[in-house]
N, C-alpha and C positions, 0 to 999 in steps of 0.2 A: 290695777296692775299689781301682780304679786312679785314676790322676791324670786330671783333666779334660783334654780335648783341644780344640783349636781347628781349625775348618775354614778353612784359609788359602786364599783365592781369589786367583789371580794377576790383577792388573788388566790388562784388555785395552783397546786403543785403538779406540773405536767410530768408525765411518766415517759421516759425515753423508750421507744420501741412499742408503744401502745397508744391507743386512742383515748385511754382513760385518764382522768385527773383525780387527784385527791383534794377534797374540799378543806378549807380552813376549819379547824375545830374537830377534825376527825380524830377519834381516840384510837390508839394502837395498843396491842396486847403483846405479851411475851417479849418484853424489851430486854435485850442483852447488849452490853458494850463489847466492841470488838476493835481490833487493830486494823489499820489500813486507811484508805481514802475516805470510806464511809464509816462513821463511828458507831452507828446503832443498827442492830439487827432486830427486826420486829415483824409482827404479823398485823396486817390491816384487814379489818372485817370487809367481806365482799370483794376482796382483791387478792390476798395471799401474802406470802412472805416477801419482805423487801428490806433492803439496806438503805439507811438514810444518813444524810450528813447532819451533824448536830446544829448547824445554823438554821435549819428549817423546823426545829423542834422546840416546843415550849413546855416546861414542866407545869402540870396542873395540880 
């Protein structure tokens, strides 16, 4: 009898108005800080330009 296992699901960032999701660990380019509700303006490879909230971003 083995130990119980857990199915760990990586949390993805769901995009409003689209079927796409951005995977954890995706690197973004052309990062610029901006004012407003969304703090960061950037480009995501294979997706395009996007504004992000700083709570979803980690400096690498």
